Phi, psi and omega in degrees: 000135180275116182282353181291135179225102184293332181293333178270003179077019180284149180270149173280321188220133169250125172264113185253121185243102172281137184218153175202113174054040176227054185302317181297315178296318181298318178299318179295317180297312181295328176295320178293319177296319178304315180297318183285333177297332180297337181267358181271130185297313183238101181301330182291349176288345187233139170237147179246119182240130177244126177248112185266121183273053178065048179298148179250006179259207183265036179302318181298325176295318178299319180294318179301316179298316182293323178294321178298330180271359179077021182273313183265127179268326182216133178233128178237134177241119178290144178293327178225161177287115183267003181091159185295319183297311181295329178290322174296310186295336179298341179302329181300328181255345184265345182254163180234357183286156174299319178242151179237125175260113180276094187253110183292152188291341182258004176254171182222146171286143176289169179305129178067015181299320184297318176297318180297317180295317179297325177292317178299316180298320180291322186275336183230052186289353177274350184275153180269341181206155174230129172259119182268116178305160187216159162262166177232130183215160174286164176297342177281002179074017172279118183284125179257342177209109185263347188271332182063214180261145179277136176288135188263343178228160183292332181271339183089352180271125181238147173295164181304315180296317180298319182291321178299319180289318184291319186257320174053233186296343180293346177294351176280348180281096189303321185296344180269004188249126169242116193236142169299131187296341178295341180298336184291349177247019182281169186286325178291323178294322178294321184280316188251338190304312181247035183278351184092003182268000175062040181230029183301321178300322180292318178299317178297320179300316182295317178293325177293320176298323183293338182297321181237354181078010179199170179208183185237135174246122182288146182278336181245150178294127179244358181228138172260094180281122185243128178242162182138340174282132178273092180289160183296340182259012181301321180296339182269358183301320177305319177293315181299315185289318188264345182237298187299313182293309177301325181299309183286325179291324176295320177297319179293321179298320177295322182294318186273336186232359183060022176265177181286333181078006184275323182266069183231158185304324184286349177264355181286135182253096174272184184296320182295316180291327177297320176301319179296320177298316180296321176298316179300321184286321190257347178254115189301320182289352177256004179297150176304142178271351176253113187302319183292346178295337178299327178295316179297319180298315180297317184288321189256345184236298194300325184259013178276143180298323181299315180294315181300316180297312181293322181296317177298321179295313181297313182294327177292324177294320178296316180297321180295317179297321181293321178295322181290332182276350181258000000 
């Protein structure tokens, strides 16, 4: 059932943009949205909300310009930086749309993405979430990955388990997520969203999937995911990738299939992920910020045969390179 009611003035879609000290990127993003809004039949179906995490640059100037052009409907500026997770989660109370597109300030919608998203919402209004395929590019706009993820079914609709396996850790990419706003009050969001593990988009995705037991993966890239900005949590990525993400995805697998969630792709330790674990262990600024996570690490990683084998291989390669360089 479509909860959208045009007679009550409800919006179909809220585009929620959390931002912090990226005025130039934000201006580019809002300019792209402005162009795409011109192709939308009913502008009132969409609202644009920007949540500023106490930026110290000229973000407010960018917003004033966008408001004058009718692009931004609501602008909120936090008195202090509340962190990325709390800024994401604020979308639940700051937006009014049936669906919320979490669009990061340094990413861009692909050409005609807004029309495509509105079409998806109209055609699959019973679903709780849409994962928008993406390209990956440098901030210089050099595309490093043009294919994104492959669509696994002809309709694009996947069961919760199928979607978790197909998309996995990519569900942490907020800009690729269009979520039913009810997900913001879900149990995974309550447990993990503001836990300090920096995985609120993933928690929201799982709760959105739980609403209908399935979701949609687009077959074509609809988001230009851009990397190259050194975010304040970059040093924590080894912890997020090897601990926080497997932890919540394993919990989700148990929730959706009543399985243990242990023998899943996100729990596999290849050489690259083993390197990340070693960085987390030996570099202090990459240590887990949740003390109890050390127990999970010991139980699920450190004493596994796979990790010990890979760690010995990685450390031997490092030692060999050092001998060759001396």
